N, C-alpha and C positions, 0 to 999 in steps of 0.2 A: 301852619300848625299852632296849636294853642295849649299851654300847660295850665292846669287848674289843680289846686290842692283841695281835697275833700276831707271834712272832719265830721266824725260821727260819735256821739255818746248815746248809748242805748239804754233800754230799761234794765239790763242786767247790772248796770253800775260797775262794770269791771274797769273801765278806763276809756280813753279816747283813741279811736282808730283814725289814723291820718294817712292819706294816700295822695301822692303826686302823680297825675295822669296827663299824658300828652294825647290830644285829640287831633285827628287829621281828617279833613273832609274833601281832600283833593280829588278823590274818586267819585264824589257824589254820595258816598256812604260813610257815615261816621265810624272811624276806627279808633279804638282806645288802646294806649300802651301804658301799662303800669310801670312807672319809673322808680318809685320807692314806696315802701309801706312800713309803718311803724305803729306801735301802741304805747301810749303813755298811761301807765296804770295809775289809778287813784290810790293815794295812801289812805290809811284807815280813817283819818280825820276828815278828809275830803269825801270819802264814801259815806261816812256817817252824816255829814251835813246834807248831802244830796238826798240820802234816804229820808232824813227828817223833813226836807223840803217837799218830798213826795207825799208826806202824811199831813204835815201841819207846819206852821211857821208864822212869825210876826212880819209885818210890813218891812221892818228894818232888816230882818234876816233875809228876806227875799231880795231886798235891794242889794245887800252885801254879797250874797251868794251869786247873784247874776254877774256882778263885776269880777268877783274872784274866779268864777268859772271861765270868764273871758280870758283871764291871765293864763289859766291852764291850757285852754284851747290855743292861745297864741304860742305857748311853748311847744305844743304838739306840732303846730304848723311850721314853726321855725326849725324844729328837729328834722321833719321830713323834707323840708326845702333844702337843708344842708346835705341831705343824702341823695338827692335826685339828680345831681349833675347839671342843673340848670341854674343860671344866675338868678338871684332873687328878683331883680328888676325885670326879668323876663317871665315871671309868673304872672299870668293874666289876672287871676283872682283867687281868693280863698272862699270856698263854699262850705259854710258851717251849719250843720243841722242843729247844734246845741243839744240841750237836755230837756226832754219833755217833763214838765212838772205836773201838768194835768191835761186831760183830753176829754172833752164832752162830745161824744159822737153826734154829728148832725147839728152842732151848735158852735163850738169854739175849741180852741187848743192853745197851749201856752208852752213855748220853749224858751229857755234862758241860756245865757252865755253871751255877754254883751259884745256885739259886733264892733262897736267903736273902740273897745279895748284891743281887740284882735288887730284892727286896722292900724292903731297907733303903735303897737308893739312890733308888727311885721312890716309896716310900710307898704302893704298891698291892699287893693280894694277887697272888700268882704261882701259876699252875698249870703244872706241869712233869712230866717223866718219864712221858710219855704211853704209851710203847710197852710198858712192862714188864707191865702188867696183862693185856694181850692175850696176851703170851707165857706168863704164869703160867696162863692159861686154855687153853693148848695151841695158841695161834696163832703166827704168824710175827712178830708185832709190826709188820708192814708188809705192804702199804702201808696207811696210815691216811687218806690224802687221799680215798679213795673215798666216804666219807660226805659230804664237801663236793661231790664230783662228782655224787652222787645228789641231794643236797638243793638245790644251787645252780646246777649247770651242765649238767643234762640237757636234752633237747630234747622239745618237744611233737610227737608224731606220728611220730617215727622214732628208731631206735637211734643211739647216738653213742659212739664210742671216744674217750676223752680220754687222749692220750698225753703224759705229762710227760717232758721230757728235761733233767734236772739232771745231776749227776755220774752218777747211775744212771737208766736209763729205766724207767718203769712205765706201765701202761695200766689204765684203768677202762672197762668196757663197761656203759653205762647204757641200760636199756630205755626205750621211749617213756613219757612222762608219769610217770616213776618218782620222784616227789618225796614223801618222808615228811613228815608234818606233826605238829607238837605239838598235840594235841587239848586240852591243859589247861595252864594256867600253873603248876599245882602240880607239885612234884617227882614225886609218885606218878603223877599223870596223864601227865606227860611220859615217865616211865619206861615206863609201860604202852604208850603210843603208839609209842615207838621200839622196844621189844621186839618188838611185833607187826610194825611196818613193816620193820625191818631183816631180819626173818626172811622176810617176804613178797617183798622185792625180789629181782629176778633180777640183781642187780648182781654182777659178778665183776671181780677186779683181781689183778694180780701184777706183779712186776718183770720186764721183758723182757730186761734185761742192761745193758750199758754205755750211758750217755748220752753225756756229753762227757768222762768221766773218762779214757778212752784218748786221745781227740783232744787234750785239754789236756795230758795227760802226755807224749805224744811231742813236742808243740810245745815244751814247756818243756825237755825233755831235749835236743832238737836245736838249739834257738835260744835260747841263754842270754839272760835278761832279758825274754823274751816269755812272757806268762802263758797266752795262748790265741790261736787263729787267728782274728783279727778279721774278721768278714764272710766267713769261709771262703776268704779270698783265697789262702792258701798251697795248700790242698787243691785249689782250682780249677785250679791249674797242674799238678797231679800226675796220674800214671797209677795206677790201682788194681791192686794185685797180688792177683789173684783167688784164687790158691792159698793165700795166707795167710788170707784171709777164710774160705774153705771149711774149712781146718784149725781155725781158731778156733771155728767153729760146731759142731765135734765135741766140745767140752767138755761134760761131763755136765750142767752147769747148764741148757743150752739145751733138752735133751730131757726134763728133769724136768718132771712135770706140776704145775700150780698146785694149791693155793696155794704160792707160793715167793717168796723175797726174797734179795737179794744186796747187796754193797757193796764197799768197798775191801779187805775180807778176801779177796776173790777177785781183783778188778781192782786189784791192788796195784802198788807201784813195781817190784817184781820182775817182775810180769806185763808191765808196760810196757817194761821193759828187754828181756825175751824177745821181745816183739812187734817191737821195732826190729831185733833180731838176726835174727829169722825173715824179716823183709822183705828184709834185705840178703842173707841166704843164698838166698832164693828168686829174687832178681833182683840180680845183682851191680852192675847199673847204677842201682839204686834211689837216688834222691836224697831230700832232705828233703820236697819236695812230694809225692813218691810215697808216702812213709810216712804222712804226714798224710792224704792222700787215701784210703789203705787203712784208716786208723782210722775215717774218716767212713763208708766203705763197710761196715765191720763193724757200726757202730751201726745203720745203715739196714737191713742184712741181718738183724741180730738181731731187730729189730722185725718185719720181714716174716715171718721164720721163726716167731716167736711167734704172729703172727696166723694163719698157715697151720696151725700145729699145734693151737692151743688156742682159737681164736675161731670158734665155729660160728654165733654171732649175726650177723644181717644188718646189721652196722654199716658202712654205706657212707660215713659221714662220720667223718674222723679230725681231731680238734682238738688241735693241738700247742702245749704251753706249756713254760716253763722257758727257761734260757739257750740251749739248743740250737735253739729256734725262731727265734733271732736270727741263726743261721748259714744264709745262703741256700744254700750248697753242700750242707749237710746236709739242709735242707728239700727241695731238688730230688732228692737221692738217695733220701729217704724216699718222695716222690711216685712216683719211677720204680720203687721196689721194691714199691709197693702199687697196681698197675694196677687200675682199676675202683673205687677208693675216692677220695673227694674229700678232699684234705689241705689244711687251712686252719689259720691261726694263731689261737690263743686270743685274742690282742690284737684281732683283727679282729671278734670277736663280743662280748667282754666288756670286759676292761681289760688293763693290762700283765701279760702272762703270768708275768713274774718275780715278781709279787706273789701269785700263786695259792697257793703253799704257805703263805705267812704268813697269808693269809686263811683257808686250811683249818685251820690250828692255832688261829686266833682262834675259828673255829666250834667246834672241839673243846673249847676253853676255855668257850665259851658253853654247850655241852651239859653239861659238868661242872657248871657253876653251876646248871643246871636239873634236875640229877639224871638226865640222859638218857645212854644208851650212845653211845659215839663210834666203835666199831668195827663193821664189817660182817663177820660170821663167814664168809660165802661168799668173802670176799676174803682174810682172814687165816688161816682155818682154825681159829679159836678155837672152843671148845665152846659159846659163846653170846655174846650182847651183853654188854658190860661198860662201866661208867663209867670213863673213862680219866683219868689224871693224878693228881698229888698236890698238895694245896693248902698253900702257905706263906702264912700270914696277913700282912697289911700290918704 
C-alpha cells in the first residue's frame, strides 16, 4: 500500500485542496482510500496576487509568487499529513498540481507553486508539472482527471458522465465496468498494463466551458466583499436574460469538437466585465440577481450544449462534483437543462466532491511512482500514453 498527498489549486482561486490517499493494488485493481481531506483558504492578499498573476505581472512578481505559493502548498500538505494518521516518513510523495497561470490550448501551459519549496518544507518527494508532458506529446494537457474517473469512479453496468464544476467545467464519459488495473507491481508491468488499458478504454473527456468562474466573477464585481453566491441565494431571486445566454453560446469554443480545453485565458476578467455590460444592454431593468442568474444559466446551458453536440454515449447518469455542486440553484438549472438524465451529486455516492481533484492528482502521483501513464489520449488528444509529472527528491 502507498500513501500519496494530492494538492490542487483551481481556477476559482478559493484555496488549496489537500487529500491524503492510500492506494492498494494487491487485488490487481487500484483501490483508493481517502484518509484525510482539508482546504487551506487563500487570504485576500494571496487571492489578489494570484488573480493579478492570471492577468499580468512583472518577471519579478512571477518569480516571487511561484516561491510564495510553494510555501502555501507546503503548509496545506503538512496540515493534511498531520490529520491522516500516517507518519510523515511513510508518505511516498506529494503530488502538486499547482496554480495554472496561463494555458494555450494545443501549444503550452504554465503552472506555478515551486516544488523545491514544498520538498524542503515537508521533507517528502514532490511530483509536479503534470500537464506539460501531455502537451509535448501533442495533447491539450487537460483534462487529466479522466484517469481517476475511469479507475476510481466509474459504474458497474451502465455509462456514467462525471461532470466537474470548478472554475471551469469538464466532463468525463466512462463506459460500464471500465476500470484499468495494474497487472504487475513492477514498473515495466505497470506501464504495459496501462498502455494497453488506456488505449482500449472508450473514455472521452473535455472541458465543457465555464464552471463557476463567471458566476463568481459577476458576484464579486457587483457585490464588493462577496466572493461567491453562497447556496445560489442571489441567483434564485433573479430572472435569466436568455438572449445573453444564446449569444454567449455562439463563441467558437462551444462548437469546437473535442479534445479541447479552456480556462481563464478565455473566461477572463474582461469577459466577465463584457458579460455584465451585455446583460444590462439586453435588459435595462437588469439587477444584480438577474445577472448572477444569467451566469448560472450560461454554465448549465453550456453543459447541456456540450452533451447534445458531443456525447453520443448513453450516459443517463450525470455525477456532479466540484464547488458548483454545492450551489443548489446551479444544480437545479443543470437538471432542468438535461431532461432524461439523472443528475446526482458526487458527494452522495463517494465522498466530498471538492476533494475529488486533489484525490485525482494523488492518483497521478501514484501512477508516476509506479511508472504508469497518467493521461488518456482519447481525452487529451496526445499521441499516446505518457508518464506525467516531474520528480523533485525529498
